[in-house]
C-alpha positions in Angstrom: -8.8 39.0 -48.3 -6.8 39.8 -45.1 -7.0 43.5 -45.9 -10.8 43.3 -46.5 -11.3 41.7 -43.1 -9.3 44.4 -41.4 -11.2 47.2 -43.2 -14.5 45.6 -42.2 -13.6 45.4 -38.5 -12.3 49.0 -38.5 -15.5 50.3 -40.2 -17.7 48.4 -37.7 -15.9 50.1 -34.8 -16.1 53.5 -36.4 -19.9 53.3 -37.0 -20.6 52.1 -33.5 -21.4 48.5 -34.4 -20.4 45.5 -32.3 -17.3 45.0 -34.4 -15.4 41.8 -35.0 -15.6 39.6 -31.9 -13.2 36.8 -31.0 -16.2 34.4 -30.7 -17.2 35.1 -34.3 -14.0 33.2 -35.3 -13.9 30.3 -32.9 -10.6 28.6 -32.1 -10.6 24.8 -31.8 -10.4 23.7 -28.1 -7.0 23.0 -26.7 -5.8 19.4 -26.4 -5.0 17.4 -23.3 -1.2 17.3 -22.6 -0.3 14.2 -20.4 2.6 14.7 -18.1 3.7 13.2 -14.8 6.3 13.4 -12.1 7.5 10.6 -9.7 9.4 10.0 -6.5 11.2 6.8 -5.5 11.8 5.5 -2.0 14.5 3.1 -0.7 17.1 5.3 -2.4 16.0 3.8 -5.7 17.0 0.2 -4.8 14.7 -2.7 -5.3 12.2 -3.3 -3.8 11.2 0.3 -4.3 7.8 2.0 -4.3 7.4 4.7 -6.9 4.7 7.4 -6.4 3.4 8.8 -9.7 1.6 12.1 -9.9 -0.2 13.3 -13.0 0.7 17.0 -13.8 -1.2 16.8 -17.1 -2.8 19.9 -18.7 -6.5 19.3 -19.0 -8.6 22.0 -20.7 -12.2 22.3 -19.5 -13.5 21.7 -23.0 -12.3 18.1 -23.2 -14.5 16.9 -20.4 -13.5 14.4 -17.7 -10.1 12.7 -18.2 -9.3 9.2 -17.0 -5.7 8.3 -16.4 -4.4 4.8 -17.1 -0.9 3.7 -16.2 1.3 0.9 -17.5 4.3 0.5 -15.1 6.5 -1.4 -17.5 6.8 -4.6 -15.5 3.5 -6.1 -16.5 1.4 -4.2 -14.0 -1.0 -1.3 -14.5 -3.1 1.2 -12.6 -5.7 3.9 -12.9 -6.1 7.4 -11.4 -4.3 10.8 -11.4 -2.1 9.8 -8.5 -0.9 6.2 -8.1 1.9 4.2 -6.4 3.5 1.0 -7.5 6.2 -1.2 -6.0 8.9 -2.6 -8.1 10.2 -5.9 -6.7 13.2 -6.3 -9.0 15.8 -4.0 -10.5 15.8 -2.7 -14.1 14.9 0.1 -16.4 11.1 0.3 -16.8 9.2 2.3 -19.4 6.2 3.8 -17.7 3.3 4.9 -19.9 0.6 7.4 -18.9 -2.5 7.4 -21.1 -5.1 10.2 -20.8 -8.6 9.5 -22.2 -11.0 12.5 -22.4 -14.8 11.9 -22.2 -16.0 14.8 -24.4 -13.3 15.4 -27.0 -12.6 11.6 -27.1 -8.9 12.3 -27.1 -6.5 9.6 -26.3 -3.0 11.1 -25.5 0.0 9.4 -23.9 3.5 10.0 -22.6 6.3 7.8 -21.3 9.3 8.1 -19.0 11.9 5.5 -18.0 12.2 4.6 -14.3 15.4 3.1 -13.1 15.3 0.7 -10.1 18.8 -0.3 -8.9 20.1 -3.6 -7.6 21.7 -3.1 -4.2 23.8 -6.3 -4.7 25.0 -5.5 -8.2 28.7 -5.3 -8.8 30.9 -4.2 -11.7 32.9 -1.3 -12.9 31.2 2.1 -12.4 30.9 4.1 -15.6 30.1 7.8 -15.8 29.2 10.1 -18.7 27.4 13.3 -19.4 25.0 14.5 -22.1 25.9 18.1 -21.6 23.6 19.0 -18.8 23.1 15.7 -16.9 25.6 13.3 -15.4 24.8 9.6 -15.6 26.2 6.6 -13.8 25.9 2.9 -14.2 27.8 -0.4 -14.0 29.7 -2.4 -16.5 29.1 -6.1 -15.9 27.5 -9.1 -17.6 24.0 -7.6 -17.3 22.2 -5.2 -19.6 23.4 -1.7 -18.8 21.2 0.4 -16.5 22.2 4.1 -16.1 20.5 6.8 -14.1 21.2 10.6 -13.6 23.1 11.7 -10.6 21.6 14.5 -8.5 23.7 17.2 -10.1 21.9 20.4 -11.2 23.0 23.5 -13.0 25.5 22.1 -15.5 25.3 24.3 -18.5 27.3 22.5 -21.2 29.6 19.7 -20.2 32.0 17.8 -22.5 34.4 16.1 -20.3 35.0 14.3 -17.0 37.8 12.5 -15.2 38.0 10.3 -12.1 40.5 10.6 -9.2 40.9 7.1 -8.0 43.0 8.1 -5.0 40.5 10.5 -3.6 37.4 8.8 -5.1 36.3 12.1 -6.6 34.6 12.9 -9.9 35.5 16.0 -11.9 33.1 17.5 -14.4 34.1 20.3 -16.8 31.4 22.8 -17.6 32.4 24.5 -20.9 29.4 26.8 -20.8 30.0 28.0 -17.2 33.8 28.1 -17.5 34.4 26.0 -14.5 35.3 22.5 -13.2 33.0 20.8 -10.6 34.1 18.2 -8.1 31.8 15.7 -6.4 31.6 12.2 -4.9 30.7 9.3 -7.3 27.1 9.4 -6.2 26.9 13.1 -7.0 27.0 14.3 -3.4 29.4 17.0 -1.9 29.2 19.0 -5.2 31.6 22.0 -5.2 33.2 24.4 -7.6 36.8 23.1 -8.0 38.0 25.8 -10.4 36.1 28.8 -11.8 36.8 31.6 -14.3 38.2 29.1 -16.9 38.5 29.5 -20.6 36.2 26.9 -22.2 37.4 23.7 -20.4 36.6 20.4 -22.0 38.9 17.4 -21.4 40.8 16.7 -18.2 43.5 14.3 -17.1 45.2 13.6 -13.7 48.9 13.3 -13.0 49.1 11.4 -9.7 52.9 11.8 -9.4 52.6 15.6 -9.7 49.3 15.7 -7.7 47.9 17.9 -10.5 44.8 18.0 -12.8 45.2 19.3 -16.3 42.5 20.8 -18.6 42.3 22.3 -22.0 41.5 25.9 -22.9 40.7 27.6 -26.2 44.4 28.1 -27.0 46.3 25.8 -24.6 46.4 23.6 -21.5 46.3 24.6 -17.8 46.8 22.6 -14.6 45.8 23.0 -11.0 47.0 21.6 -7.7 44.6 18.8 -6.6 45.3 19.7 -2.9 44.3 23.3 -3.4 40.7 24.4 -2.7 41.3 27.9 -4.2 38.9 28.1 -7.1 41.3 30.6 -8.8 44.5 28.5 -8.5 45.9 27.5 -11.9 49.0 27.8 -14.1 49.6 27.6 -17.8 51.3 24.4 -19.1 50.8 24.8 -22.9 50.2 28.2 -24.6 49.9 29.6 -28.1 47.9 26.7 -29.6 45.8 28.6 -32.1 43.9 25.5 -33.2 41.9 24.9 -30.0 43.1 21.8 -28.0 40.2 19.6 -27.0 41.2 16.1 -26.1 44.0 15.6 -23.6 45.5 12.6 -21.8 48.6 11.6 -19.8 50.9 8.7 -20.4 51.8 8.0 -16.7 54.7 5.6 -17.5 56.6 8.0 -19.7 55.1 11.2 -18.1 54.0 12.7 -21.4 50.9 14.8 -22.1 49.1 14.2 -25.4 46.4 16.3 -27.0 44.5 16.7 -30.2 43.4 20.0 -31.7 39.9 20.6 -32.8 41.2 22.4 -35.9 44.2 20.2 -36.5 47.1 18.2 -35.2 48.1 15.7 -32.5 50.7 17.0 -30.1 52.7 15.9 -27.1 54.8 17.5 -24.3 56.7 16.0 -21.4 55.2 16.8 -18.0 58.5 18.4 -17.0 57.8 21.1 -19.7 60.2 19.9 -22.4 59.7 18.3 -25.8 56.6 20.1 -27.1 56.0 18.8 -30.7 53.3 18.0 -33.2 53.5 14.3 -34.0 50.6 13.8 -36.4 49.7 16.9 -38.5 46.3 17.6 -39.9 44.2 15.6 -37.5 40.9 17.4 -36.4 39.4 15.8 -33.4 38.1 16.1 -29.8 39.4 13.1 -27.8 42.7 11.5 -26.8 43.6 8.4 -24.9 46.7 6.4 -24.0 46.6 2.6 -23.5 49.9 0.9 -23.1 52.2 1.8 -26.0 49.4 3.3 -28.2 47.6 6.6 -28.4 43.9 6.7 -29.5 42.2 9.7 -31.0 39.2 10.6 -33.3 39.7 12.3 -36.6 37.1 14.3 -38.6 37.2 13.0 -42.2 33.9 14.3 -43.5 30.4 15.2 -42.2 29.0 12.0 -40.7 32.3 10.2 -40.9 34.5 10.7 -37.9 37.0 7.9 -37.5 38.6 6.4 -34.4 42.3 5.8 -34.9 45.4 4.6 -32.9 49.1 5.1 -33.3 52.4 4.5 -31.7 53.4 6.9 -29.0 55.6 8.8 -31.5 52.7 9.1 -33.9 53.8 6.4 -36.3 51.9 3.3 -37.5 48.5 4.9 -37.6 45.6 2.4 -37.7 41.9 2.9 -38.3 39.7 1.3 -35.7 36.2 2.6 -36.5 34.6 4.7 -39.2 31.2 6.4 -39.8 30.9 8.0 -36.3 28.3 10.7 -36.6 30.1 13.6 -34.9 33.4 14.7 -33.3 34.0 12.4 -30.3 34.1 13.9 -26.8 34.0 10.5 -25.0 36.9 8.1 -25.3 37.9 5.8 -22.4 39.6 2.5 -21.6 38.1 -0.2 -19.3 41.0 -2.4 -18.2 39.0 -5.2 -16.6 37.5 -6.3 -19.9 40.2 -4.7 -22.0 37.8 -2.6 -24.0 37.8 0.9 -25.6 34.6 2.9 -25.2 33.5 5.9 -27.2 30.4 8.0 -27.6 28.4 8.6 -30.8 26.6 11.7 -29.9 24.0 11.9 -32.7 23.0 8.3 -32.2 22.9 8.5 -28.4 25.1 5.5 -28.4 28.1 4.3 -26.4 30.2 1.9 -28.4 32.9 -0.5 -27.3 35.5 -2.7 -29.0 38.8 -4.4 -28.4 41.8 -2.1 -28.5 42.5 -3.1 -32.1 39.0 -2.2 -33.1 37.7 -5.7 -33.4 34.4 -7.0 -32.1 32.6 -3.5 -32.0 29.2 -3.4 -30.3 26.8 -0.9 -28.9 27.0 -1.1 -25.1 24.2 1.5 -24.5 21.7 3.1 -26.7 19.9 6.0 -25.1 18.0 8.3 -27.4 19.0 12.0 -27.3 21.7 11.3 -24.6 24.6 12.8 -26.6 27.2 10.8 -24.6 30.4 12.7 -23.7 33.2 12.5 -21.1 33.1 8.8 -20.4 35.2 7.7 -17.4 35.4 4.6 -15.2 35.6 4.3 -11.4 36.9 1.6 -9.1 35.4 -1.9 -9.5 32.7 -2.7 -7.0 
């Protein structure tokens, strides 16, 4: 049938007829696409006025469109551009509904608006979803997180926090660099560039050095140096791709897990490099007291969180059924909790160090949590 149609159109043109016109085969009118942007005053702290602007796509064929807003706190409004004042802090789901007069379409979209509490206290938590960096507080309230004003991150898997200098470090695997900024996202600079697939990072305060993984080893840089090219090799010849790294500050030992197999350790003085748990495939490492923590790929959809003695003995299973290899594993000492990210579920979990009392601390759809770190308690 398609060939007959083409032949008919060709013949019509050859014989000077009008041919096959677009209007002879009408296309259904395009639909309204509701969208909006917003700005927040008062640096986002309550009370804050949010100005909403509709950026919806409205084809002429649908007629006049009326915009209705639900601000998520029990209030509503009408119009393409509206403003609303939030008197209290929280995460509010704002819904924009577009109603067309001719096509009778009713389309809607939502966004979550975060209004912060200037008096809130707790332990700052940071994590990335690969392109955005989020911050929030761990306290006795429901978690509220918001994105820091950090743009241009290509594909981040890891972060670390320098508690002496109050600086946040963000690895960008896609860009081959490490970024440095203040905890609020300000003063963002390139700390190191030209790196080979950096993921995890760890700080040695005694040696004044920051360590990061590469595709076949581990490198370190001088924290006092602003030279973006300054670095030196610490571990080389690791064919199985180190991903998670951590430092035991008491015994001055570096631990790492290879993506394609094996938990290793090496003294920070350069001696004693050895594999201590063969066969482990994972992405994160952590030291808490006299135990190391790591994730292990068992099967698709079943990554397990485990712990072991510092020498690799006495392995214990803490959590099972994690959806993907973990790139977010951290310890919060105030409440004595282990935190980890389940990327496919957009969930940050936490539990006691022995794996007991597990719970979802934050569920944020499509957030793919990675690189969890904690700051100084506020």
